[in-house]
C-alpha positions in Angstrom: -47.3 -30.2 4.9 -49.7 -31.2 1.9 -49.7 -29.3 -1.0 -53.0 -27.0 -2.2 -54.6 -27.8 -5.5 -56.0 -24.8 -7.2 -59.1 -25.9 -8.9 -60.6 -23.8 -12.0 -64.3 -22.6 -10.9 -66.4 -21.4 -13.7 -69.2 -18.9 -13.1 -71.9 -18.3 -15.5 -74.1 -15.4 -15.2 -76.5 -13.0 -17.1 -74.8 -9.2 -17.7 -77.4 -6.8 -16.7 -79.8 -5.2 -19.2 -80.9 -2.0 -17.2 -79.3 0.4 -15.2 -79.5 0.3 -11.6 -81.6 3.2 -10.2 -80.0 6.3 -8.8 -78.5 6.2 -5.3 -80.6 2.4 -4.9 -79.6 -1.0 -6.2 -83.1 -1.7 -7.7 -83.6 -1.7 -11.3 -84.8 0.9 -13.4 -86.5 1.7 -16.6 -83.2 2.9 -18.3 -81.7 0.4 -20.5 -77.6 -0.5 -20.1 -76.1 0.2 -23.6 -72.7 -0.9 -23.0 -70.6 -2.8 -20.4 -66.8 -2.0 -20.4 -65.6 -4.2 -17.3 -67.0 -7.1 -15.3 -65.0 -7.8 -12.0 -65.2 -10.6 -9.8 -64.8 -10.0 -6.0 -64.4 -12.9 -3.4 -62.8 -13.1 0.0 -62.2 -16.7 2.0 -65.5 -18.5 3.1 -66.1 -17.3 6.8 -63.4 -14.5 6.9 -64.2 -11.2 8.2 -61.8 -9.5 5.6 -63.2 -7.4 3.2 -63.8 -8.5 -0.4 -61.0 -8.0 -2.8 -61.1 -8.3 -6.7 -59.8 -11.4 -8.0 -60.6 -11.1 -11.8 -61.0 -8.3 -13.9 -62.3 -8.7 -17.4 -62.6 -6.2 -20.0 -65.5 -6.1 -22.7 -67.2 -9.0 -21.4 -69.9 -8.9 -24.1 -73.7 -7.4 -24.8 -75.9 -6.2 -21.9 -78.4 -8.9 -21.3 -76.3 -11.8 -22.9 -74.6 -14.7 -20.9 -71.0 -14.0 -19.5 -68.5 -16.5 -18.2 -65.6 -16.1 -15.7 -63.0 -18.8 -14.8 -60.9 -18.3 -11.6 -58.4 -20.7 -10.1 -59.4 -20.9 -6.3 -58.6 -23.1 -3.4 -60.9 -23.9 -0.5 -64.3 -22.1 0.3 -65.0 -18.9 -0.9 -67.5 -16.2 -1.1 -67.9 -14.4 -4.3 -70.0 -11.7 -6.0 -69.7 -9.8 -9.3 -70.3 -6.3 -10.6 -70.3 -4.5 -14.0 -68.7 -1.2 -15.2 -70.0 0.9 -17.6 -67.8 3.2 -20.1 -68.1 6.1 -17.8 -66.8 4.2 -14.9 -69.8 3.8 -12.9 -69.9 0.3 -11.1 -73.1 -1.6 -10.5 -74.4 -2.5 -7.3 -72.7 -6.0 -6.3 -74.7 -9.2 -7.7 -76.0 -12.0 -5.1 -73.3 -13.2 -3.0 -72.4 -16.9 -3.6 -70.5 -19.2 -1.3 -68.2 -22.1 -3.6 -66.7 -24.8 -1.7 -63.5 -25.8 -3.8 -62.4 -29.4 -2.9 -60.8 -32.0 -4.9 -57.5 -34.5 -4.6 -54.6 -33.0 -3.2 -51.8 -33.0 -6.0 -48.7 -35.1 -5.3 -45.6 -33.2 -4.8 -43.8 -32.0 -8.1 -40.5 -34.2 -8.7 -37.5 -32.3 -10.3 -37.3 -33.0 -13.8 -33.6 -32.9 -15.4 -33.2 -30.1 -17.5 -33.6 -30.7 -21.4 -30.4 -30.0 -23.4 -31.0 -29.2 -26.9 -29.0 -31.5 -29.6 -25.2 -30.9 -30.0 -24.6 -27.7 -32.4 -21.7 -28.0 -35.0 -19.9 -25.5 -37.3 -19.2 -26.1 -41.0 -15.7 -27.7 -40.2 -17.5 -30.4 -38.2 -16.2 -28.6 -34.8 -19.0 -29.4 -31.9 -20.0 -25.9 -30.1 -20.5 -25.7 -26.4 -23.2 -23.4 -26.2 -24.5 -20.9 -28.8 -22.5 -19.6 -31.5 -20.8 -16.1 -30.7 -20.5 -15.3 -34.3 -22.6 -14.9 -37.8 -22.2 -18.2 -39.8 -23.9 -21.5 -40.8 -24.2 -24.3 -38.1 -25.8 -27.7 -38.2 -27.9 -29.4 -35.5 -28.8 -33.0 -35.9 -29.0 -32.8 -39.3 -30.8 -29.5 -39.8 -28.7 -26.1 -41.2 -29.0 -22.9 -38.7 -27.6 -19.8 -39.9 -27.0 -17.3 -37.2 -26.5 -13.5 -38.1 -25.5 -11.3 -35.6 
């Protein structure tokens, strides 16, 4: 089995500057004063499942200004963005876009030996196996360490 490689996908868009018309997704003349949240929804491309929230960003910026979201994805996705005002009213979905993520497949990770800290010695020069259990002055690779418990 080949491991999957997640690729960071960056989406840039403009935050809505006007509120949606009541019970429709068309624009109105009422300006959007503040945006509290931006949500990124998605589903695998070609999947019949419902869109699910992939990312939630609080305080994304000023209405009408650019915004950027970054998500780690593998394979193909259908995505859309919504904005939510401070009262909790979520906007209509933005245009759905399809993203095909492809790239080289990463080689399997090989285990790396555990890194051990340099040895620890007490004032008398005795080697300690592990961290000290009592308060005192200890030395590690020429540095003085003081442990207070």
